[in-house]
Every structure is written in structure tokens, then in C-alpha cells.
C-alpha positions in Angstrom: 0.0 0.0 0.0 1.3 3.5 -0.9 2.2 5.7 2.0 0.1 8.8 2.0 1.9 12.1 1.8 2.0 14.4 4.8 0.0 17.5 3.8 -0.1 19.3 7.2 2.3 22.0 6.0 0.6 22.6 2.7 -0.5 26.0 1.3 -4.0 26.6 -0.1 -4.3 28.8 -3.2 -7.7 30.1 -4.5 -7.7 30.7 -8.2 -10.3 32.7 -10.1 -10.7 33.6 -13.8 -9.2 37.1 -14.7 -12.6 38.1 -16.0 -15.2 38.9 -13.3 -18.0 40.2 -15.5 -19.7 38.8 -18.6 -18.3 40.3 -21.8 -21.8 40.2 -23.4 -24.2 41.6 -20.9 -21.6 43.0 -18.4 -23.3 41.3 -15.4 -21.2 39.9 -12.6 -20.1 36.3 -13.1 -21.2 33.7 -10.5 -19.6 30.5 -9.5 -20.8 27.4 -11.4 -18.6 24.9 -9.6 -15.1 24.5 -8.2 -12.5 21.7 -8.0 -9.4 21.1 -6.0 -6.1 19.3 -6.7 -2.7 18.9 -5.0 0.4 20.1 -6.7 3.8 19.1 -5.3 6.5 21.8 -5.9 10.1 21.8 -4.9 9.6 23.9 -1.8 6.0 23.2 -0.8 2.8 21.3 -1.4 0.0 23.4 -2.7 -3.8 22.8 -2.5 -5.1 24.5 -5.5 -8.8 25.4 -5.5 -10.0 26.5 -9.0 -13.2 28.4 -9.3 -15.2 28.1 -12.5 -17.6 31.0 -13.2 -20.5 31.6 -15.5 -22.9 34.4 -16.3 -25.8 34.6 -13.9 -28.1 36.3 -16.4 -30.5 33.6 -17.7 -31.2 35.7 -20.9 -27.6 36.3 -21.8 -26.4 34.9 -25.1 -23.2 33.6 -23.4 -25.1 31.9 -20.6 -23.6 28.5 -21.4 -20.0 29.8 -21.4 -17.7 28.7 -18.5 -14.7 30.7 -17.5 -11.7 28.9 -16.0 -8.7 30.3 -14.1 -5.5 30.3 -16.3 -3.1 30.5 -13.4 -3.3 26.8 -12.7 -1.4 26.0 -15.9 1.6 28.0 -14.6 1.9 25.7 -11.7 1.5 22.2 -13.3 0.3 20.4 -16.4 -3.3 19.4 -16.3 -3.7 16.0 -14.6 -0.1 16.0 -13.2 0.8 15.9 -9.5 4.2 17.5 -9.8 4.7 21.1 -10.6 6.5 22.5 -13.6 9.4 23.5 -11.3 9.9 19.8 -10.4 9.8 18.8 -14.1 12.4 21.5 -15.0 14.7 20.5 -12.1 14.6 16.8 -13.0 15.4 17.6 -16.6 18.4 19.7 -15.6 19.7 17.0 -13.3 19.2 14.3 -16.0 20.4 16.0 -19.2 22.7 18.8 -17.9 24.3 17.0 -14.9 24.0 13.5 -16.4 22.6 12.0 -13.2 21.0 8.5 -13.0 17.4 8.0 -11.9 18.6 6.9 -8.4 20.9 9.9 -8.0 18.1 12.3 -9.1 15.9 10.9 -6.3 18.6 11.3 -3.7 19.4 14.9 -4.9 15.7 16.0 -4.7 15.4 14.4 -1.3 18.5 16.2 0.0 17.9 19.7 -1.5 14.1 19.9 -1.3 13.1 17.0 1.0 11.0 15.8 -2.0 9.9 12.2 -1.9 9.5 10.7 -5.4 9.7 7.2 -6.8 12.1 6.2 -9.5 9.3 5.4 -11.9 7.9 9.0 -11.5 11.4 10.4 -12.1 11.6 8.4 -15.4 8.2 9.5 -16.5 8.9 13.2 -15.7 12.2 13.0 -17.7 10.0 12.1 -20.7 7.6 14.9 -19.9 10.6 17.3 -19.8 11.8 16.2 -23.2 8.4 16.5 -24.7 7.9 20.0 -23.2 11.3 21.2 -24.4 10.7 19.9 -27.9 7.3 21.6 -28.1 8.7 24.9 -26.8 11.6 24.8 -29.3 9.2 24.3 -32.2 7.0 27.2 -31.4 9.8 29.5 -30.2 9.8 32.8 -32.3 13.3 33.7 -31.0 14.8 30.9 -33.1 13.5 32.3 -36.4 14.5 35.8 -35.4 18.1 34.6 -34.6 18.4 32.8 -38.0 16.9 35.7 -39.8 19.5 38.1 -38.3 22.3 35.7 -39.4 21.0 36.0 -43.0 19.7 32.5 -43.3 20.5 28.9 -42.6 23.8 27.1 -43.3 22.3 23.6 -43.2 24.4 20.8 -41.8 23.1 17.2 -42.4 24.3 14.0 -40.9 22.9 10.7 -39.6 23.8 8.2 -37.0 22.9 4.5 -37.3 23.6 2.6 -34.0 23.4 -0.7 -35.8 23.2 -1.8 -39.4 19.7 -2.7 -40.7 18.1 -0.6 -37.9 16.7 2.9 -37.9 18.9 6.0 -38.5 18.7 9.2 -36.5 19.1 12.2 -38.9 19.9 15.6 -37.5 19.6 18.8 -39.6 21.3 21.7 -37.8 22.3 25.3 -38.5 26.1 25.3 -38.7 26.5 28.8 -37.4 24.1 29.1 -34.5 24.2 25.4 -33.5 20.4 25.2 -33.3 18.9 21.8 -34.3 16.2 22.5 -36.8 15.0 18.9 -37.4 15.9 15.6 -35.7 14.0 12.5 -36.6 14.5 8.7 -36.6 13.9 7.1 -40.0 13.4 3.5 -40.9 14.8 4.2 -44.4 17.7 6.4 -45.5 16.3 6.7 -49.0 16.3 10.0 -50.9 12.5 10.7 -50.5 12.8 10.5 -46.7 15.7 12.9 -46.7 13.7 15.2 -49.0 10.9 15.3 -46.4 13.4 16.4 -43.7 14.6 19.2 -46.0 11.0 20.2 -46.6 10.5 20.7 -42.9 13.4 23.1 -42.8 12.0 24.9 -45.9 8.8 25.2 -43.9 10.5 27.7 -41.6 10.3 30.2 -44.5 14.0 31.2 -44.1 16.6 31.2 -46.9 19.0 28.3 -46.9 22.4 29.9 -48.0 24.5 26.7 -48.0 24.6 23.0 -47.2 27.4 20.9 -45.6 27.2 17.1 -45.5 29.1 13.9 -46.3 29.0 12.2 -49.7 26.0 9.9 -48.8 24.2 9.4 -52.1 20.7 9.8 -50.7 21.6 13.1 -49.0 23.3 14.5 -52.1 20.4 13.6 -54.4 17.9 15.1 -51.9 19.9 18.3 -51.8 20.2 18.4 -55.5 16.4 18.0 -56.0 15.2 20.3 -53.2 17.9 22.9 -53.2 19.3 22.9 -56.8 20.7 26.5 -56.6 22.1 26.3 -53.1 25.9 25.7 -52.8 26.7 22.3 -51.3 30.0 21.6 -49.6 31.1 18.0 -49.1 32.9 17.5 -45.8 36.6 17.4 -46.5 37.3 15.2 -43.5 34.9 12.5 -44.8 36.7 12.7 -48.1 40.1 12.3 -46.5 38.9 9.4 -44.4 37.5 7.7 -47.5 40.6 8.2 -49.6 42.9 7.0 -46.7 40.7 3.9 -45.8 42.8 1.2 -47.6 46.0 2.9 -46.5 44.8 2.9 -42.9 43.8 -0.7 -43.1 47.3 -1.6 -44.3 48.8 0.4 -41.4 46.5 -1.5 -38.9 47.8 -4.8 -40.3 51.3 -3.6 -40.1 50.9 -2.7 -36.5 49.3 -6.0 -35.7 52.2 -7.9 -37.3 54.7 -5.8 -35.4 53.1 -6.5 -32.0 53.0 -10.2 -32.8 56.8 -10.2 -33.1 57.4 -8.4 -29.9 55.0 -10.3 -27.7 57.7 -12.0 -25.6 58.6 -8.8 -24.0 56.4 -9.5 -20.9 58.4 -12.7 -20.1 61.7 -10.8 -20.3 60.3 -8.0 -18.0 59.2 -10.6 -15.4 62.7 -12.2 -15.5 64.4 -8.8 -15.1 62.2 -7.9 -12.1 63.5 -11.0 -10.3 67.1 -9.9 -10.6 68.1 -7.1 -8.1 70.7 -5.5 -10.3 71.0 -2.1 -12.0 71.3 -3.7 -15.4 68.1 -5.7 -14.8 66.3 -2.5 -13.8 67.4 -0.8 -17.0 66.0 -3.8 -19.0 62.7 -3.6 -17.1 62.4 0.1 -17.9 63.1 -0.6 -21.6 60.3 -3.2 -21.5 58.0 -0.7 -19.9 58.7 1.8 -22.7 58.0 -0.9 -25.3 54.7 -1.8 -23.8 53.8 1.9 -23.5 54.4 2.7 -27.2 52.6 -0.5 -28.2 49.4 0.9 -26.5 49.5 4.2 -28.3 46.6 4.4 -30.8 47.5 7.4 -32.9 44.8 9.1 -34.9 43.9 8.2 -38.5 44.3 9.3 -41.2 47.2 11.7 -40.5 48.8 10.1 -37.5 49.1 6.4 -38.4 49.9 4.3 -35.2 51.6 1.5 -37.2 54.2 3.8 -38.6 54.6 5.6 -35.3 55.1 2.3 -33.5 57.8 1.2 -36.0 59.7 4.5 -35.6 59.5 4.4 -31.8 60.7 0.8 -31.7 63.6 1.8 -33.9 64.5 4.5 -31.4 64.3 2.0 -28.5 66.4 -0.5 -30.4 69.1 2.1 -31.2 69.2 3.1 -27.5 69.5 -0.5 -26.4 72.5 -1.0 -28.8 74.3 2.1 -27.3 73.8 0.8 -23.8 75.1 -2.7 -24.8 78.3 -1.2 -26.0 79.0 0.4 -22.6 77.4 -2.3 -20.4 76.8 -5.6 -22.1 74.6 -8.1 -20.3 72.6 -11.3 -21.1 69.2 -9.5 -20.6 70.1 -6.7 -22.9 71.2 -9.2 -25.6 67.9 -11.0 -25.4 66.1 -7.6 -25.6 68.2 -6.7 -28.6 67.4 -10.0 -30.4 63.7 -9.3 -29.8 63.9 -5.9 -31.4 65.9 -7.2 -34.3 62.6 -8.4 -35.9 62.3 -4.8 -37.1 64.6 -5.7 -39.9 61.9 -8.0 -41.3 59.6 -5.0 -42.1 61.7 -2.4 -44.0 59.8 -2.8 -47.3 56.3 -2.6 -45.7 57.5 0.5 -43.8 58.8 2.2 -46.9 55.5 1.5 -48.7 53.4 2.9 -45.9 55.6 6.0 -45.7 55.1 6.6 -49.4 51.3 6.0 -49.1 50.9 8.3 -46.2 52.9 11.0 -47.9 50.1 10.9 -50.5 47.5 11.4 -47.8 49.5 14.3 -46.2 49.9 16.0 -49.5 46.2 15.7 -50.3 45.4 17.2 -46.8 47.7 20.1 -47.7 45.9 20.7 -51.0 42.6 20.7 -49.2 43.7 23.8 -47.3 44.0 25.7 -50.6 44.1 29.5 -50.4 43.4 29.9 -54.1 40.2 30.0 -56.2 37.8 27.0 -56.3 38.8 26.1 -59.9 42.5 26.3 -59.1 42.1 24.1 -56.0 40.1 21.5 -57.9 42.7 21.5 -60.7 45.7 21.1 -58.3 44.0 18.1 -56.5 43.0 16.3 -59.7 46.4 16.8 -61.2 48.1 15.3 -58.2 45.9 12.2 -58.0 46.2 11.7 -61.8 50.0 11.8 -61.6 50.0 9.2 -58.9 49.3 6.4 -61.4 52.4 7.4 -63.4 54.7 7.8 -60.5 54.0 4.7 -58.5 57.4 3.2 -57.4 55.8 -0.3 -57.1 53.3 -2.1 -59.2 51.2 -3.2 -56.2 50.6 0.5 -55.4 48.9 1.0 -58.7 45.5 -0.3 -57.4 45.6 2.1 -54.5 46.4 5.0 -56.8 43.5 4.1 -59.0 41.2 4.0 -55.9 42.4 7.4 -54.8 41.7 8.8 -58.2 38.2 7.3 -58.3 37.2 8.7 -54.9 38.7 12.1 -55.7 36.9 12.5 -59.0 33.6 11.7 -57.2 34.2 14.2 -54.4 36.0 17.1 -56.2 33.0 19.0 -57.7 31.8 19.9 -54.1 35.1 19.9 -52.1 35.9 23.6 -52.5 32.6 25.4 -52.4 33.7 27.1 -49.2 36.2 29.1 -51.4 33.3 30.6 -53.3 31.0 31.0 -50.3 32.9 31.9 -47.1 29.8 31.1 -44.9 30.3 27.4 -45.6 32.6 25.4 -43.3 35.2 23.1 -44.8 34.1 20.1 -42.7 31.0 18.8 -40.9 33.0 18.0 -37.8 30.9 20.3 -35.5 27.9 18.1 -36.2 29.9 14.9 -35.7 31.1 16.3 -32.3 27.5 17.2 -31.4 26.4 13.6 -32.1 29.3 12.3 -30.0 28.2 14.6 -27.2 24.7 12.9 -27.3 26.3 9.5 -26.9 28.8 10.6 -24.3 26.1 12.1 -22.1 24.2 8.8 -22.1 27.3 6.9 -21.3 27.9 9.2 -18.3 24.4 8.4 -17.0 24.3 4.6 -17.5 28.0 3.7 -17.5 27.4 1.5 -20.6 29.1 1.9 -23.9 26.0 0.8 -25.9 23.7 3.8 -26.7 21.6 2.1 -29.4 18.3 2.1 -27.6 18.8 5.7 -26.4 19.7 7.0 -29.9 16.6 5.4 -31.5 14.1 6.3 -28.8 15.2 9.6 -27.2 18.0 10.8 -29.5 15.9 13.1 -31.6 14.4 14.8 -28.6 17.7 15.1 -26.7 19.3 16.5 -29.9 16.8 19.4 -29.9 17.5 20.0 -26.2 21.3 20.1 -26.7 20.9 22.5 -29.5 19.2 25.1 -27.3 20.9 27.7 -25.2 21.8 26.4 -21.7 20.5 29.6 -20.1 16.9 28.9 -21.0 14.5 29.3 -18.0 12.3 26.3 -18.4 9.9 27.2 -15.5 9.0 30.4 -17.4 8.8 28.7 -20.8 6.7 25.7 -20.0 3.4 27.4 -19.0 3.2 28.9 -22.6 3.4 25.5 -24.3 0.7 24.3 -26.7 -0.9 21.4 -24.7 -2.2 19.6 -27.8 1.2 19.7 -29.4 2.8 18.6 -26.1 0.6 15.6 -25.8 1.3 14.6 -29.4 5.0 14.9 -28.8 4.9 12.9 -25.6 3.0 10.2 -27.3 5.7 10.0 -30.0 8.4 9.8 -27.4 6.8 7.1 -25.2 5.8 4.8 -28.1 3.7 2.9 -25.6 2.2 0.4 -28.0 5.5 -0.4 -29.7 7.2 -0.9 -26.4 4.4 -3.1 -25.2 4.8 -5.3 -28.3 8.6 -5.4 -27.8 8.1 -6.5 -24.2 5.8 -9.3 -25.2 8.2 -10.5 -27.9 11.0 -10.7 -25.3 8.9 -12.3 -22.6 7.3 -15.0 -24.6 8.2 -15.1 -28.3 6.1 -18.2 -29.0 2.9 -16.6 -27.7 3.7 -13.3 -29.6 4.1 -15.2 -32.9 0.9 -17.2 -32.2 -1.0 -14.0 -31.7 0.4 -12.7 -35.0 -0.6 -15.9 -36.8 -4.1 -15.6 -35.5 -4.4 -12.1 -36.8 -3.2 -13.2 -40.2 -5.5 -16.2 -40.5 -8.8 -15.7 -42.3 -11.9 -15.8 -40.1 -14.4 -18.6 -40.8 
């Protein structure tokens, strides 16, 4: 049985409509009925008595009209027990401070002596997201801000937590950081992307540029819906695509290097057992080797395989110098282990040559010339690669680089013509990473698939808003019908119910589907 709340210290508030006389006959309004409800706020419990009035003139044309007090909507949503200040506080703790449900309960108990269950906290988190999304969609300040900026620089990207599942698409203004549209789609086909662009066009603001990756459906949708708008392809995505086979070769190179140096741990344990200065030196060398083997680097411009080879060469040269001055059995064994580097000079030289291509392409992307000159320089370089390959096996890679570059080049340097366009879509990539990171802080789990597909579009809109927004002042002005529709979309009650039944008893779930599909006799 639920424990009743202690209401001895509650405050009673009497609410009346702002209008006290009939607008038609100007006679005083009389009370038709009143109702009461309890609203729990952060600092108190309030007994709200709302008085509903009507015209007392039986011959008045507005005799049937009922006038209700509007002040109640500033305290809590209709039908809810907790006030809007509680909803706003829970949302801040969840999505700004990244607290778990349990920690939110404890925080509210400690700061406001508010007793609330974990289920209520979870439900109010959904209410908060639905309110924020509704407020953002009807906020006139957003349109005014974009109008003052001269229009929208539209950044488009999608995140698919798992292949063959839905994809969360985010359309964001690159300059203000405001999320204009965020929606989870079952299909990433061109017509679906066109519908998202249509929603942005519905804001009745000019789109002065587009930045995206080279995803075919996005490019076609932009070409169809925004044929005259300059479209910049993200240079970082291009660089990653060009360097992909080279990076794979570097990963394989690093893997083979680590295989050859795996006995280092046994040597380190043996050195730790010998209490001599030479053994300590060997142990420190082993520690350095294990440290550099854990370095990840950063593709495509800082390849970890090449860096590991170069660092191991430095360690091997240092070991040789120490052996000349102080030879020992442990140092000899360490030197023999590092001698395996002589097995990889050819692979190393090839990778150095390949990554020199990537570095030169990266340099050409930072062109300070005109768009036409930058395109010409890049195409000339990649075309010359096929004729200047030092090894025949590199010819396939040069052909691949040429193919990718020819596909990307027409839209790689639009930023030189239109300075408002960014060179890369990295800001939106970082924004999506922020969504995932916030969820991992809350749950402690790496997998964010369910969060991205269910709450991702709503949290994206929240994260795109200014952090200084006063939600307690903004929520009372929300359109209730729009809010209820948004909350229904967020909760997906029917879909989640079906998922629960499928997990709990798949056989019964399938039998029910078969019964629905069978013809009735």
C-alpha cells in the first residue's frame, strides 16, 4: 500500500478567472462549480482550488460559457501531480548534470526534501523532453536569430547505431548550432531525406548553404530540393574515404609488429626477479616498449603503425648504445627481440610513401586559391600518382584514390566561393558524439543504441538550445495539444508493449500474429 503524503504544512491557493463580469451583458459572473487538486512543488505542497464561473443572467447569449482560471497552468500540467518547477529540475539533473534516476531521487530528497519514486522520475524525464521539444518548435526567437544571421547554413548527418536498424538524422544550423529537425527514420532513401529538408524549408527562411558527407541519398535530396544552393562536401569525410585502404594496411602492419614483440612481458618478469642495476634498465626498456605499443595514434594523418615502428627503432638504437657500454645477457635478449624490425623495412617504406600521398592531399585541401585552381591542383596530383608509383602493387591504391577524388572534387571547395560554408561537418559529428557521451555518463554503458533510436531526436533538440533557458517560465506557454502529441511519439507505448511481449514469450507473440493473419471462418 502506498504511503500517504503528509499534507499538514501545505499551502492553499484560491484561483479565479481574470474576467469577473460577462463580456456580453456585463453582469457579474457567479460560481458554477469549483474543483481542487494537490500540486507538489520543490519547496512546498499546494492545495489549488480552482473556481469556474458563468454568467448569472439567464437571458444572456453567453449563458452557457464557463470561464476557468488560467493561473493553474503556470503551476503544473493538467492532470499531473508534480509542478513544472519539479519537471524542470529533474530535466536539468538528467540532461545537464548527467545523473541517473537513483541519483536524481537522492538529490531531490537532499535539496528539497521531496519524496518521489524512480518510476515517477523516469516519466517526468519524458515529460521534460516533450515540453522542451514543443517549446523549441514554437519559439519565435529561433526564427529571429536565424533571420539576423542572414539565413541557414544547413548541416546534415545521420547516426545509425546498428546496421539494418533505424537511423537518426539531424539537420542543424552550422553557425548558431540550433537543431532544426531531428528524426529517426526506418529508411535512408532520398524521399525520406527530402521530407526532412521540406521541414526546414517550412521555416520560411533562406538556406544559404549545405554541408554534409557524400552519402548518395543526401546528395540527391539536396540536388532536388535545393538545386541552386551551394553544397559543400565534408573534407574530413573525403580524407577518411581516400585513406581507408592505407589505414587498413597500417593496422595490419601494427598487428604484425606487435606479434613479433609479444615475448617482452616474459623478459620483463625475468628482469624484475634480478636485483641489479642492469636488470632495472632492461625492465624500464620493456615498460617503454609496452607503453608505445598501446598508443593508438589518430587516423588518417597520425598512423599508429608507422609511429610504433619508428618508436621501436629509437628504442632498439638506444639498447644498442647501452650494450656497447654495459653488455649483459638480458640486454642481448632484448636486442634480439627488437631485431625483428629488420623484417619489415619494405612494408615500412611503402606505408611512408602512401601516407605521404595522404598528407599532400590534406595540404591541397587547405587551398588559399580559387575554387577552380584548387580542384585542378588536386585532380592533377591524383592523376599523376598512377604514373609515378614506385611499385606495381601500389597502382591499385592510386586508382582507388583517383576514383574517390573524382567523385568528391566538384563539391570539395565550395567554401572558397561561399565563405559562410565550413570546410568540414566536424561540428555536427562532435555534437552527435556529445549525445552518446552524455548517455554513457548516465548509464556507465558503452552501448547507446536504444537511447539514440528512442530519445535521440528529442535530446538533440534540447542540446541545440541555449543552456541559459529558464524552463519554468517557458513551459506554461506550451501548446498542450502539441505537447501531448510529442509525448505520445516519445513514449511509443504500443510499440514498447509489443517489444516487451516478444522478449517475454516469443512463442505466444508469434501465435498472436498468426491468429491475426489467418482468415476468419
